[in-house]
Structures are given as structure tokens and as C-alpha cells.
N, C-alpha and C positions, 0 to 999 in steps of 0.2 A: 503492498500499499504507501503511495504517496505522499510524504509529509508537506503541507503548505507551511510556506514563512509568512510568520505575521509581520506588522507593523514594528511590534515592540522588538523583535529577532533583526529584522532588517535594520532599526537604529541602533540596535548593540553592535553588531558587526559593521555598521560606519564608523560609528565613534569609538570602537576597539582599536578596528584598523588604523581610523585616524590617529589616535594615540599613539597605537606603535609607530608610526611612518614619522611622528614627530619627534618622537624619542630618539629613533635611530636618525634622524636630522641634524639633531641638536647633539647627539653624540658624534657624527663625524664634523661636525664644524668646529667642537671641541677639541677634536683630535687633530685635524686640520690646522687650528691657531696654534696650539702648542707646538705642533711639527715646524711651523712657521719662523714661530717666535724661538725656538731653542735649537732646532738643527740646522736650517737652512740659510739665516742670515747671520754673517758677521756682524756684529754691534760692535764689537771691539776693533774692527778694524776700519769705522766711520772718523776719519781724523777730519780737522778743520780744513783739509784742502780735497778732501773726497767731497765732504758739504759744497765749497765753494763750486768743485766740478760740477754739481749735481744743479748747483744755481745757472752755474754757464749754461750748463745744455737745457734747462726751462727758457732762458733769458732768450737764447738766440731759438728756441723753439726745434730745437733738432729733432724732437718726435713728431714733427711734422712732415718728417723725408724718409726717418732712421727708425726703426723698432728695438726696444731692446727686451730681452725676453719674450719676443713675440708682442709687445704691445707697442704700439705706434700703428705708421704705413708703411709703407711697404714701396716707395719712390726707390729707395736708397736701400743699402746693405745693412742687417741685423747688427747690432753694433753689442749686443752682450758677452759675445767670444771673440771680437775683435782682437786683443792683444794676443790671445792665444793662435788665433790666424797669423799673425803677424810674426808669431815665435818669439815672443818680447814679454809674458808674461811674470816672468821671474826677476826684472829687470827694469826698477822705475824709470832709469837715467835714458834707458833703450827706449822705453816705450812712448815720454816724453816727444824723444828725438824723432820717431818714429811717427805718431802721433801730428808734431807740427810740421814735419817735413811732407807729408801726405797732404795735410789741408792747405798748405801754402802751395803746393805742386799743381791743385786743380785748377784749370783753365775756365776762366769766365768770359760771356759774353759770344759765346759760339750759337748760332743760331741753328733748334732742333735736337740739342742734346743736352740729355741731363747732366745738371753740372751744380758742383758745390759752392753754395756764395761762399766770398771772402769775407770773415768777420772782424779782419782785423784784432786779432784777442794778444794780448799781453803773452808775456813768456810764464806768468803767474797763474794765467788762466788756463793757457795750453797743458802744462804741469799737472796744474788741480783737473781740468778734463780729462787729461791720462790716467788721473790716480782715480776717479771717479769710475773709470772704463775699467782701469786692473781690479778695483774694490766689485763692481761689476761681474767682471770675469771672473772671480772668485766664489761668486754664490752656491751654492748647491741646487743646480736647477734640474738634476736627475737627467744631464745627458742633451739636456734643450738650450738652444739649439744645437743641431748637428756641426760639428769643426769642419765645412767643406767652404769653400770659395766665396758659396753665394751671398 
């Protein structure tokens, strides 16, 4: 014989299922927050120079063309692993020279070509930006982005 579901039974299933998934959601949110705060971010590595580099990044709206950890525009290359791709992730002085040289070598004024704007940064700003990119490169992003030439 077939049982008929009553309104009371349906309501209990709805509220029980909703409560179950709310508990799962809160648990996963707490786990993600704990992982981000304790595991993936190097808080001690955030120096004044790294903070200044982030301000340079924001002031010049680099995210309008570049992405960092997949966040931002895809007009220009991903920069979260730029220092690794350039092979200078362990040498802050080489990172500074590489970034400054690359940015200053970018051509401007060529019609129909994607181009890096010339920002006229000071050496302190280049160094801070390279420190910010070195710090970003050190984040445990679980293999993202891949270290290819893209």
C-alpha cells in the first residue's frame, strides 16, 4: 500500500533539509576562512614596500588590463606568478631590475597594438611594485595560475 505524504511531513522534510544544508554551508565557510587566514596568506611578508606596491597597483589601475590570481582583466598577462616565470622569485634585486626594464621597454603609440602605458614610476615605486608581485607570487594558490608563458 502506498503512503501519502502529508503537509506536515513535507514541511518537516523542507525545514530539515534546509537546516542540514545551512549547517554544511556555515561549516564550509568557516573552513575556507580558517584556511585563507592561517595557511595561504603570508601576513608576516607584508612589508611597507609590499603595501606601497599594492597602492601603486591600485593607483595605476593595473587590474584593468592584468589579472592577479585570476581576478581582473584578461587583456594583458596574469601577474600572480610573473616573478616565477621570469626566474627571479628568489632575488628581490633581480626582480626589481627585471620589472623596471620590462616596463620601460614597452613601446607606446603604435596603432592597433596592445601596449603597456608608460607610468613614469620612481625607482621606489618600481621596487615596491616588484616587492608586491614577489609577495603575490609567494601566496599558496594551490597551483594557480599555471607557470606557463601565458
